[in-house]
DRENLOVEX-505948 format. One record per residue (C-alpha): x, y, z; residue in one letter. Coordinates in nm, 4 decimals. Each point is the difference from the previous one (the first is absolute). Layout:
N
{node {X; Y; Z}; "A"};
...
***
This chain:
296
{node {12.4137; 10.6822; 10.2657}; "M"};
{node {-0.1375; 0.3512; 0.0623}; "F"};
{node {0.3365; 0.1287; 0.1193}; "E"};
{node {-0.0350; 0.3345; 0.1824}; "D"};
{node {-0.3781; -0.0441; 0.0276}; "F"};
{node {-0.1740; 0.0090; 0.3358}; "E"};
{node {-0.2686; -0.2476; 0.1035}; "A"};
{node {-0.2844; 0.0709; 0.2369}; "R"};
{node {-0.3497; -0.1122; 0.0896}; "R"};
{node {-0.2944; 0.2415; -0.0211}; "V"};
{node {-0.3298; -0.0578; 0.1798}; "Q"};
{node {-0.2912; 0.1165; -0.2159}; "T"};
{node {-0.2903; -0.1061; 0.2199}; "G"};
{node {-0.1059; -0.3394; -0.1330}; "E"};
{node {0.3411; -0.0831; -0.1467}; "A"};
{node {0.3666; -0.0068; 0.0931}; "S"};
{node {0.2024; 0.0884; -0.3089}; "V"};
{node {0.3648; -0.0889; -0.0517}; "F"};
{node {0.1710; 0.2633; -0.2134}; "V"};
{node {0.3455; 0.0717; -0.1406}; "R"};
{node {0.0985; 0.3561; -0.0898}; "H"};
{node {0.3122; 0.1779; -0.1135}; "G"};
{node {0.1429; 0.2840; -0.2051}; "G"};
{node {-0.0584; 0.3730; -0.0120}; "E"};
{node {-0.2212; 0.2040; -0.2268}; "G"};
{node {-0.3593; -0.0221; -0.1245}; "P"};
{node {-0.1789; -0.3027; 0.1497}; "P"};
{node {-0.0919; -0.3021; -0.2108}; "V"};
{node {-0.1979; -0.3020; 0.1239}; "V"};
{node {0.0474; -0.3416; -0.1644}; "L"};
{node {-0.2769; -0.2584; 0.0524}; "L"};
{node {0.0707; -0.3657; -0.0754}; "H"};
{node {-0.2331; -0.2644; -0.1430}; "G"};
{node {-0.0990; -0.3569; 0.0833}; "H"};
{node {0.1659; -0.2044; 0.1432}; "P"};
{node {0.3055; 0.2204; 0.0480}; "R"};
{node {0.1060; 0.2288; 0.2844}; "T"};
{node {0.1594; 0.3437; -0.0057}; "S"};
{node {0.3309; -0.1793; -0.0612}; "A"};
{node {-0.1000; -0.0426; -0.3651}; "T"};
{node {0.1114; 0.3648; -0.0451}; "W"};
{node {0.3528; -0.0641; 0.1312}; "H"};
{node {0.1577; 0.0709; -0.3413}; "R"};
{node {-0.2254; 0.2930; -0.0943}; "V"};
{node {-0.0042; 0.1946; 0.3274}; "A"};
{node {0.3760; 0.0799; 0.0085}; "P"};
{node {-0.0149; 0.1204; -0.3613}; "L"};
{node {-0.2768; 0.2443; 0.0901}; "L"};
{node {0.1955; 0.1185; 0.3038}; "V"};
{node {0.2906; 0.0763; -0.2342}; "R"};
{node {-0.2386; 0.2031; -0.2148}; "R"};
{node {-0.0757; 0.2188; 0.3019}; "G"};
{node {-0.3137; -0.1482; 0.1560}; "F"};
{node {-0.1045; -0.1064; 0.3454}; "T"};
{node {-0.1264; -0.3544; -0.0570}; "V"};
{node {-0.2551; -0.1747; 0.2226}; "V"};
{node {-0.0725; -0.3721; -0.0405}; "C"};
{node {-0.2699; -0.1446; 0.2278}; "P"};
{node {-0.1210; -0.3576; 0.0257}; "D"};
{node {-0.3698; 0.0160; -0.0861}; "L"};
{node {-0.2442; -0.0803; 0.2800}; "R"};
{node {0.0308; -0.3703; 0.0824}; "G"};
{node {0.2892; -0.0606; -0.2392}; "Y"};
{node {0.3588; -0.0614; 0.1089}; "G"};
{node {0.0579; 0.1417; 0.3463}; "R"};
{node {-0.3115; 0.2180; 0.0062}; "S"};
{node {-0.3067; -0.1215; 0.1862}; "T"};
{node {-0.3680; 0.0784; -0.0298}; "G"};
{node {-0.3294; -0.0688; 0.1749}; "P"};
{node {-0.1757; -0.3340; 0.0229}; "A"};
{node {-0.1920; -0.0696; -0.3219}; "P"};
{node {-0.3714; 0.0791; -0.0079}; "T"};
{node {-0.2827; -0.1218; -0.2217}; "A"};
{node {-0.0014; 0.3212; -0.2063}; "D"};
{node {0.3836; -0.0048; -0.0478}; "H"};
{node {0.0057; 0.3767; 0.0645}; "A"};
{node {0.3059; -0.0242; 0.2250}; "G"};
{node {0.2058; -0.0920; -0.3065}; "Y"};
{node {-0.1685; 0.2301; -0.2502}; "S"};
{node {0.2194; 0.2217; -0.2137}; "K"};
{node {-0.1627; 0.2964; 0.1765}; "R"};
{node {0.1239; -0.1273; 0.3372}; "A"};
{node {0.3493; -0.0727; -0.1325}; "V"};
{node {0.0179; 0.3396; -0.1717}; "A"};
{node {-0.0826; 0.1586; 0.3341}; "G"};
{node {0.2961; -0.1851; 0.1514}; "D"};
{node {0.2319; 0.1544; -0.2581}; "V"};
{node {-0.1265; 0.3515; 0.0746}; "V"};
{node {0.0564; -0.0559; 0.3727}; "E"};
{node {0.3493; -0.1413; -0.0590}; "V"};
{node {0.0957; 0.3036; -0.2057}; "M"};
{node {-0.1405; 0.2402; 0.2577}; "R"};
{node {0.2036; -0.1759; 0.2681}; "S"};
{node {0.3106; 0.0649; -0.2120}; "L"};
{node {-0.0903; 0.3666; -0.0437}; "G"};
{node {-0.1419; -0.0132; -0.3544}; "H"};
{node {-0.3505; 0.1207; -0.0850}; "T"};
{node {0.0488; -0.0064; -0.3799}; "R"};
{node {0.2014; -0.2520; -0.1987}; "F"};
{node {0.0472; -0.1809; -0.3278}; "A"};
{node {-0.1222; -0.3562; -0.0148}; "L"};
{node {0.0718; -0.3185; -0.1959}; "A"};
{node {-0.1863; -0.3280; 0.0361}; "G"};
{node {0.0608; -0.3344; -0.1651}; "H"};
{node {-0.2619; -0.2742; -0.0452}; "D"};
{node {-0.2204; -0.0014; 0.3139}; "R"};
{node {0.1972; 0.3022; 0.1185}; "G"};
{node {-0.1245; 0.1727; -0.3151}; "G"};
{node {-0.3578; -0.0554; 0.1165}; "S"};
{node {0.0918; 0.1631; 0.3323}; "V"};
{node {0.1672; 0.2884; -0.1849}; "A"};
{node {-0.3135; 0.0575; -0.2095}; "L"};
{node {-0.2194; 0.0044; 0.3107}; "R"};
{node {0.2396; 0.2345; 0.1791}; "L"};
{node {0.0042; 0.2428; -0.2950}; "A"};
{node {-0.3810; -0.0010; -0.0127}; "L"};
{node {-0.0639; 0.0230; 0.3745}; "D"};
{node {0.2863; 0.2385; 0.0927}; "H"};
{node {0.0620; 0.2193; -0.3064}; "P"};
{node {0.1648; 0.2752; 0.2014}; "D"};
{node {0.2628; -0.2462; 0.1247}; "A"};
{node {0.1146; -0.1347; -0.3389}; "V"};
{node {0.2051; 0.2170; -0.2338}; "S"};
{node {0.0518; -0.2686; -0.2665}; "R"};
{node {-0.0882; -0.3667; -0.0260}; "V"};
{node {0.1640; -0.2827; -0.1936}; "A"};
{node {-0.2118; -0.3122; -0.0521}; "L"};
{node {0.1998; -0.3068; -0.1015}; "I"};
{node {-0.1321; -0.3282; -0.1420}; "D"};
{node {-0.3561; 0.0685; 0.1080}; "C"};
{node {-0.3424; 0.1250; -0.1022}; "L"};
{node {-0.2948; 0.1069; 0.2127}; "P"};
{node {-0.1543; -0.3180; 0.1405}; "L"};
{node {-0.3350; 0.0739; -0.1634}; "T"};
{node {0.1677; 0.0317; -0.3403}; "E"};
{node {0.1332; -0.3541; 0.0369}; "H"};
{node {-0.3349; -0.1326; 0.1155}; "L"};
{node {-0.1925; 0.1654; -0.2827}; "S"};
{node {0.2301; -0.1676; -0.2540}; "R"};
{node {-0.0045; -0.3599; 0.1223}; "I"};
{node {0.0725; -0.2432; -0.2804}; "T"};
{node {0.0986; -0.3649; -0.0076}; "A"};
{node {0.3622; 0.1154; -0.0367}; "E"};
{node {-0.0227; 0.2249; 0.3056}; "F"};
{node {-0.1731; -0.2671; 0.2080}; "A"};
{node {0.2651; -0.2540; -0.0979}; "T"};
{node {0.3017; 0.2202; 0.0666}; "Q"};
{node {-0.1365; 0.1878; 0.3033}; "W"};
{node {-0.1966; -0.2867; 0.1579}; "W"};
{node {0.1720; 0.0629; 0.3312}; "H"};
{node {-0.2158; 0.3114; 0.0530}; "W"};
{node {-0.3086; -0.2186; 0.0297}; "F"};
{node {0.1700; -0.2813; 0.1876}; "F"};
{node {0.1344; 0.2424; 0.2609}; "F"};
{node {-0.3531; 0.1362; 0.0483}; "A"};
{node {-0.1301; -0.3347; 0.1255}; "Q"};
{node {-0.0433; -0.0342; 0.3781}; "P"};
{node {0.2563; -0.2077; 0.1915}; "D"};
{node {0.1067; -0.2349; -0.2798}; "I"};
{node {0.2869; 0.2143; -0.1343}; "P"};
{node {0.1572; 0.0270; 0.3462}; "E"};
{node {-0.0032; -0.3784; 0.0374}; "R"};
{node {0.1475; -0.0592; -0.3443}; "V"};
{node {0.2733; 0.2651; 0.0173}; "I"};
{node {0.1090; -0.0578; 0.3586}; "N"};
{node {0.0346; -0.3733; -0.0631}; "A"};
{node {0.3043; 0.0738; -0.2203}; "D"};
{node {0.0716; 0.3736; -0.0396}; "P"};
{node {0.3434; -0.0607; -0.1546}; "D"};
{node {-0.1613; -0.1810; -0.2919}; "S"};
{node {-0.2846; 0.2497; -0.0337}; "W"};
{node {0.2134; 0.3155; 0.0090}; "Y"};
{node {0.3004; -0.0501; -0.2231}; "R"};
{node {0.3037; 0.2263; -0.0070}; "G"};
{node {0.3651; -0.0051; -0.0979}; "D"};
{node {0.2562; 0.1515; 0.2420}; "P"};
{node {0.2425; 0.0723; -0.2852}; "Q"};
{node {-0.2703; 0.1846; -0.1912}; "F"};
{node {-0.1507; 0.1793; 0.3008}; "M"};
{node {0.3162; 0.0555; 0.2043}; "G"};
{node {0.0640; -0.2196; 0.3028}; "Q"};
{node {-0.1170; 0.2420; 0.2704}; "E"};
{node {-0.3143; 0.0894; -0.1913}; "N"};
{node {-0.0690; -0.3687; -0.0551}; "Y"};
{node {0.0563; -0.0867; 0.3675}; "D"};
{node {-0.2361; 0.2736; 0.1180}; "E"};
{node {-0.2658; -0.0990; -0.2519}; "W"};
{node {0.0313; -0.3705; 0.0834}; "R"};
{node {-0.0388; 0.0683; 0.3734}; "A"};
{node {-0.3187; 0.1940; -0.0747}; "A"};
{node {-0.1541; -0.2669; -0.2229}; "T"};
{node {0.0611; -0.2630; 0.2689}; "R"};
{node {-0.1996; 0.2048; 0.2533}; "N"};
{node {-0.3679; -0.1093; 0.0041}; "P"};
{node {-0.1083; 0.3429; 0.1268}; "D"};
{node {0.1628; 0.1669; -0.3008}; "V"};
{node {-0.1581; -0.2515; -0.2363}; "V"};
{node {-0.3421; 0.0718; 0.1502}; "R"};
{node {0.0487; 0.3753; -0.0349}; "A"};
{node {0.1123; -0.0322; -0.3623}; "M"};
{node {-0.3130; -0.2012; -0.0763}; "L"};
{node {-0.2130; 0.2633; 0.1720}; "E"};
{node {0.1538; 0.2533; -0.2395}; "D"};
{node {-0.1473; -0.1975; -0.2917}; "Y"};
{node {-0.3322; -0.0611; 0.1752}; "R"};
{node {-0.0316; 0.3728; 0.0545}; "A"};
{node {0.0879; 0.0576; -0.3654}; "G"};
{node {-0.3055; -0.1890; -0.1249}; "L"};
{node {-0.2389; 0.1505; 0.2541}; "T"};
{node {0.0521; 0.3248; 0.1890}; "V"};
{node {0.2714; 0.1342; -0.2349}; "D"};
{node {-0.2148; -0.0702; -0.3040}; "R"};
{node {-0.2898; 0.1910; 0.1561}; "R"};
{node {0.2250; 0.2958; 0.0810}; "H"};
{node {0.1174; 0.0199; -0.3611}; "E"};
{node {-0.3570; -0.0288; -0.1295}; "E"};
{node {-0.0974; 0.2885; 0.2270}; "D"};
{node {0.2930; 0.2030; -0.1348}; "D"};
{node {-0.1074; -0.0508; -0.3596}; "R"};
{node {-0.3616; 0.0875; 0.0786}; "A"};
{node {0.1163; 0.3215; 0.1696}; "A"};
{node {0.2418; 0.0911; -0.2808}; "G"};
{node {0.3023; -0.0143; 0.2293}; "A"};
{node {0.3381; 0.0117; -0.1762}; "R"};
{node {0.3672; 0.0103; 0.0942}; "I"};
{node {0.0816; 0.3700; 0.0336}; "R"};
{node {0.3797; -0.0182; -0.0291}; "C"};
{node {0.2191; -0.1095; -0.2942}; "P"};
{node {0.0064; -0.3772; -0.0400}; "A"};
{node {0.2734; -0.2189; -0.1478}; "L"};
{node {-0.1074; -0.3430; -0.1233}; "I"};
{node {0.2761; -0.2608; -0.0330}; "L"};
{node {-0.0323; -0.3629; -0.0971}; "W"};
{node {0.2351; -0.2962; -0.0399}; "S"};
{node {0.0272; -0.1055; -0.3623}; "L"};
{node {0.0651; -0.3629; 0.0944}; "R"};
{node {-0.3063; -0.0146; 0.2238}; "D"};
{node {-0.3551; -0.0488; -0.1332}; "D"};
{node {-0.1698; 0.3377; 0.0581}; "L"};
{node {0.0460; 0.1276; -0.3552}; "E"};
{node {-0.0665; -0.3459; -0.1433}; "E"};
{node {-0.3393; -0.0101; 0.1724}; "L"};
{node {-0.1127; 0.3597; -0.0511}; "Y"};
{node {0.2139; 0.1770; -0.2577}; "G"};
{node {0.1492; 0.3369; 0.0922}; "N"};
{node {-0.0788; 0.0575; 0.3714}; "P"};
{node {0.0003; 0.3784; -0.0512}; "L"};
{node {-0.3288; -0.0277; -0.1841}; "R"};
{node {-0.1626; -0.1561; 0.3073}; "I"};
{node {0.1542; 0.2457; 0.2474}; "W"};
{node {-0.0923; 0.3218; -0.1852}; "R"};
{node {-0.3599; 0.0152; 0.1282}; "P"};
{node {0.1398; -0.0149; 0.3535}; "W"};
{node {0.2407; 0.2942; -0.0270}; "A"};
{node {0.0270; 0.3092; -0.2213}; "P"};
{node {0.3822; -0.0025; -0.0065}; "D"};
{node {0.1248; -0.3465; -0.0946}; "V"};
{node {0.3203; -0.1105; -0.1662}; "R"};
{node {0.2067; -0.3180; 0.0055}; "G"};
{node {0.1819; -0.2807; -0.1759}; "H"};
{node {0.1056; -0.3615; 0.0298}; "G"};
{node {0.3245; -0.1251; 0.1570}; "I"};
{node {0.1851; -0.3085; -0.1226}; "D"};
{node {-0.0493; -0.2217; 0.3056}; "A"};
{node {-0.2152; -0.2721; 0.1481}; "G"};
{node {-0.2569; 0.0694; 0.2691}; "H"};
{node {0.2407; 0.0747; 0.2870}; "H"};
{node {0.1436; 0.3000; -0.1814}; "V"};
{node {0.1649; 0.1578; 0.3061}; "A"};
{node {0.2200; -0.3078; 0.0326}; "E"};
{node {0.0531; -0.0677; -0.3717}; "E"};
{node {0.0448; 0.3501; -0.1426}; "A"};
{node {0.0800; 0.2393; 0.2868}; "P"};
{node {0.1986; 0.2511; -0.2071}; "E"};
{node {-0.2623; 0.0740; -0.2684}; "P"};
{node {-0.2767; -0.0043; 0.2608}; "L"};
{node {0.1838; 0.2388; 0.2327}; "A"};
{node {0.0871; 0.2272; -0.2922}; "S"};
{node {-0.3632; 0.0135; -0.1159}; "S"};
{node {-0.1233; 0.0762; 0.3507}; "L"};
{node {0.2657; 0.2633; 0.0722}; "A"};
{node {-0.0603; 0.1811; -0.3306}; "D"};
{node {-0.3740; 0.0028; 0.0629}; "F"};
{node {0.0239; 0.1112; 0.3617}; "F"};
{node {0.2313; 0.2901; -0.0905}; "T"};
{node {-0.2129; 0.1198; -0.2924}; "G"};
{node {-0.1806; 0.3348; -0.0069}; "P"};
{node {-0.2994; 0.0270; 0.2307}; "P"};
{node {-0.3221; -0.1332; -0.1519}; "G"};
{node {-0.3324; 0.1795; -0.0020}; "Q"};
{node {-0.2335; -0.1429; 0.2618}; "A"};
{node {-0.3285; -0.1104; -0.1506}; "A"};
{node {-0.3259; 0.1172; 0.1558}; "P"};
{node {-0.2567; -0.2554; 0.1047}; "G"};
{node {-0.1406; -0.1928; 0.2948}; "P"};
{node {0.2302; -0.1522; 0.2549}; "R"};
***
C-alpha cells in the first residue's frame, strides 16, 4: 500500500499531522472522510501519480495517526477552519504554496473551508459526496433525520464515546476484502483508539456549531469559491436521492461548477478508484479557470 510514497509527521502548532506523499508534478491533496484515514486513497493515489501528479494524503486532525488538541466547549479545535489550516501548513512544509484539492465526505467540508479561507492556495477543488453543512441543515426532512441521525447523536456530550468505545468493531463495520487488508487494518486500529473516536465526534460537534456559524458568515458576506470546482457524487449513496442534482445546490457557492455521478457506494475511492482518479486527473489538468472576485 502506497508503494514509493514517503510518510512523515508535520507539526502545525495545535496538531501533529501524519501524511503520505509521493510522485512528481503538480501537487494534489486528497482529504478523506469519516471514519476513514488517508489509507482510503490507497487505490486512487498511485493512479494520480501515474498521471503525473505529486499526491499528498494526510490524516485529518485527530483521525488515524494524526493528533489534535484537547477538546474545548466551543469545539473550535476541531473546526474545519482549524483542520484546513493544518493542510496549508502540511503543504508548505512539503514546499507547495498552491495546489489542487479533493475532499470526500467530512474531508469535503474541510476542502470547502480551505478554498474559502485560502483562495490563493487552491488552484482547483473537487468536492465528493458532500454539500455545505448549512445546506444540509436548511433542508432537514424526516428522511434526512432518519438516514443521517448519527450527525445529531454524535453531537451529544459524552454518550457517543461511551456507546462507541464499548464495542467499536460492531459500531464501525468494514470488510477487508472490499477495503484492502492494509487499509482495513489501519482503519480498524484507529477506530479502536478512544482518542481517535473522541476527535471524530468533535468533528461532528464542530459541524453543528462553529462550522455552521462560519458558513453562515460566508453567505452573509457573499463569499464564494474562487477557483473551478468539480462536484462528484456516488450514485449508490443517498445524496442525489435526498436532494436531486447536487450541482444545483453548489452553484450559489461557486461561479465555475461542473460535475457528475459515479457508479459506486459511499466509499467511492475504495469501490471505484479508476473512474474517480480519471475524473480528478482530467479536472486537475484542465485549462486554468477564471478566478472569481469577491470577499475572502
